[in-house]
C-alpha positions in Angstrom: -84.0 -47.2 262.6 -87.6 -46.0 262.0 -88.9 -46.6 258.5 -90.6 -44.1 257.1 -93.7 -44.1 255.9 -94.9 -43.2 252.2 -97.6 -40.7 253.3 -95.1 -38.5 255.9 -94.1 -35.5 253.6 -91.0 -35.1 252.0 -89.5 -32.2 253.7 -86.3 -33.0 251.1 -88.5 -33.9 248.3 -87.9 -31.3 245.7 -84.0 -29.6 247.3 -80.8 -30.6 246.3 -78.4 -30.9 249.1 -75.3 -29.0 248.3 -72.0 -31.1 249.8 -70.0 -28.8 252.2 -66.6 -29.0 251.5 -64.3 -30.7 253.5 -62.1 -28.6 255.8 -59.1 -28.8 253.9 -60.7 -27.2 251.2 -61.8 -24.2 252.9 -58.5 -23.8 254.2 -56.2 -24.0 251.5 -58.9 -21.5 249.5 -58.4 -19.1 252.4 -54.7 -19.4 252.1 -54.7 -18.9 248.5 -56.1 -15.4 248.8 -53.7 -14.2 251.6 -51.4 -15.2 249.2 -53.1 -13.4 246.4 -53.1 -10.2 248.6 -49.4 -10.2 248.7 -48.7 -10.1 245.5 -50.6 -7.6 244.5 -48.8 -6.0 247.6 -44.8 -6.5 246.0 -46.2 -5.8 242.5 -47.2 -2.1 244.0 -44.4 -1.9 246.1 -42.3 -2.3 242.9 -43.6 0.9 241.5 -41.3 2.6 244.5 -37.7 3.8 244.1 -35.6 1.8 246.3 -34.3 4.3 248.9 -30.4 3.0 247.5 -30.8 5.0 244.0 -30.9 8.6 245.2 -31.1 11.4 242.0 -28.1 13.1 240.8 -29.5 16.0 240.3 -31.0 16.3 243.1 -28.3 15.2 245.6 -26.7 18.1 243.7 -29.7 20.7 244.0 -29.1 19.5 247.8 -25.5 20.5 247.9 -25.7 23.5 246.0 -28.2 24.6 248.8 -25.8 23.6 251.1 -23.2 25.6 249.7 -24.7 28.8 249.7 -26.2 28.6 253.4 -22.7 27.9 254.5 -21.5 30.9 251.9 -23.8 33.1 253.6 -22.9 32.0 257.3 -19.9 32.8 256.4 -19.8 36.4 255.5 -22.4 37.3 258.2 -19.3 36.1 260.8 -16.8 38.1 258.5 -19.4 41.0 258.9 -20.2 40.8 262.5 -15.6 40.0 262.7 -15.7 43.3 261.0 -18.0 45.3 263.1 -16.5 44.1 266.3 -12.7 45.3 264.7 -14.1 48.7 264.0 -15.9 49.0 266.9 -12.9 48.2 269.0 -10.3 50.2 266.6 -13.3 53.3 267.0 -13.8 53.0 270.6 -9.3 52.9 271.1 -9.1 56.1 268.6 -11.5 58.0 270.8 -9.6 57.2 274.0 -7.8 60.4 274.5 -6.0 60.5 278.0 -6.6 64.5 280.4 -2.9 65.1 279.3 -3.0 64.9 275.6 -7.0 66.9 275.5 -5.1 69.4 277.4 -1.9 69.0 275.0 -4.5 69.3 271.8 -7.2 71.3 272.9 -8.3 74.8 272.0 -10.7 77.1 274.3 -12.5 80.3 274.2 -10.4 83.9 275.6 -13.3 84.9 277.3 -15.8 83.8 280.0 -17.8 86.6 278.3 -17.3 88.7 275.5 -18.7 90.7 272.4 -17.4 90.2 269.5 -17.1 93.8 267.2 -14.4 94.1 264.9 -13.0 91.4 262.5 -9.8 90.3 260.9 -9.0 92.7 257.6 -8.4 96.3 256.2 -9.5 98.8 258.6 -8.4 102.6 258.1 -6.0 101.8 255.7 -4.5 99.1 257.3 -4.4 95.6 258.4 -6.2 94.6 261.3 -3.8 91.6 261.8 -6.8 90.2 264.8 -9.9 90.7 265.8 -11.5 92.6 268.6 -13.2 91.3 271.9 -15.4 93.9 274.3 -15.1 92.8 277.8 -15.1 94.1 281.1 -11.9 96.1 282.6 -10.0 93.4 284.2 -11.5 90.7 283.2 -9.6 87.4 283.3 -8.5 86.1 280.3 -6.8 82.6 279.7 -4.9 80.9 277.3 -6.4 79.3 274.2 -4.2 76.7 273.7 -0.9 75.3 275.3 2.8 76.9 274.1 5.7 78.4 275.9 5.5 82.5 276.6 8.1 83.5 274.5 6.6 87.6 274.8 4.9 89.3 277.7 5.9 93.3 278.6 4.7 96.4 276.8 4.7 96.5 273.1 3.8 100.2 270.9 0.2 99.6 269.6 -0.8 96.2 271.2 -0.1 97.5 274.9 0.3 95.3 277.4 0.9 91.7 275.2 1.5 87.8 275.8 3.0 86.0 272.9 2.5 81.9 273.2 4.4 79.4 271.1 3.0 76.5 270.4 4.5 72.6 269.2 3.4 73.0 265.7 5.3 76.4 265.4 2.1 78.8 265.5 1.4 81.9 268.0 -1.2 83.6 269.6 -0.6 87.7 270.8 -3.0 88.7 273.3 -3.3 92.8 273.0 -4.1 95.8 275.3 -4.2 94.0 278.6 -4.9 95.9 281.8 -2.3 92.9 283.7 -0.2 90.3 282.5 0.0 87.2 285.0 2.8 85.1 283.0 6.3 86.5 281.8 8.9 85.3 279.4 10.0 81.3 279.5 6.4 79.9 281.1 4.8 77.2 279.5 1.0 77.0 280.1 -2.1 74.8 280.1 -4.8 75.5 277.4 -7.6 77.8 279.7 -5.1 79.0 282.0 -5.4 82.3 283.2 -2.7 84.5 281.7 -4.1 88.2 281.7 -6.5 90.9 282.1 -8.9 92.5 279.6 -7.5 96.1 279.3 -7.2 99.2 277.3 -3.6 99.9 276.4 -1.8 100.9 273.7 -3.0 101.6 270.0 -7.0 100.8 272.2 -10.4 103.2 272.0 -11.9 101.1 274.7 -11.5 98.4 276.7 -11.1 94.5 274.5 -8.6 91.8 273.8 -6.8 91.9 270.8 -6.4 88.1 268.9 -4.2 87.5 267.1 -2.1 84.1 265.6 0.0 83.7 263.4 1.0 80.7 260.6 4.7 80.1 259.4 5.1 83.8 261.3 2.1 85.3 259.2 -0.9 86.9 260.4 -4.2 85.1 259.5 -8.1 85.2 260.1 -8.2 83.6 263.1 -12.1 82.8 262.8 -11.6 80.5 260.5 -8.8 78.7 261.4 -10.3 78.3 265.2 -13.0 77.1 263.7 -11.2 74.1 261.9 -9.7 73.5 265.6 -13.5 72.8 267.3 -14.1 76.8 268.7 -16.4 79.0 266.9 -16.0 82.7 268.4 -19.1 84.2 267.2 -21.1 81.1 268.6 -18.7 81.1 271.7 -18.6 77.6 271.1 -15.7 75.6 272.7 -13.9 72.7 271.5 -15.0 69.2 273.1 -11.9 68.5 275.2 -12.5 71.8 276.8 -14.0 69.9 280.3 -11.2 67.5 280.0 -8.1 70.3 279.4 -10.0 72.2 282.5 -10.0 69.1 284.6 -6.3 68.4 283.8 
């Protein structure tokens, strides 16, 4: 080993050498640091509630919301079911067979006419029906189904037809030129039963239409309107087409 001369500069003069810690001490320090961080993390985590511990009030609130939602869904289902039931009931009620329509329908007696005289007192006497002016010989039809109880010449009515329906109501057609049915015949609404004329106590070619309920004459205008027929507006029942087709 070479001996250092006194004249050589001392590079280490005035310096203090720091001893290097052994590797074992360094490993211990790093391990301690990581361990400390773990302790901090565990301490912070201890501030959060345990997931197994559930707030009773919160759980109750969730249950109430779920109950309300279930009730709403149940009501909506019941409403939909009732709606479907009503729809089925309405459709079944509106279905009418051709035979039933023919039995229940009320119609206008003429294809063309002018309303000329109302029900009421006229010349000091009761005019017990209405007059519909129409051309001589124009066919007229039964306004309702029923049985012919009278067909012939009856004084001031001239040639007349009386038809009684299943409810006991009577419809009288007067002043006819010609009758196309006889007593005992059963007719349908819309069936041609005679021709317009000017027979009996008549002052012009027209059809006299008279309706009796419980044996007494009534005003045909409101009666027919209640049965879907408007004489003044010349509107027939909604089942007129079905009755004509049957």
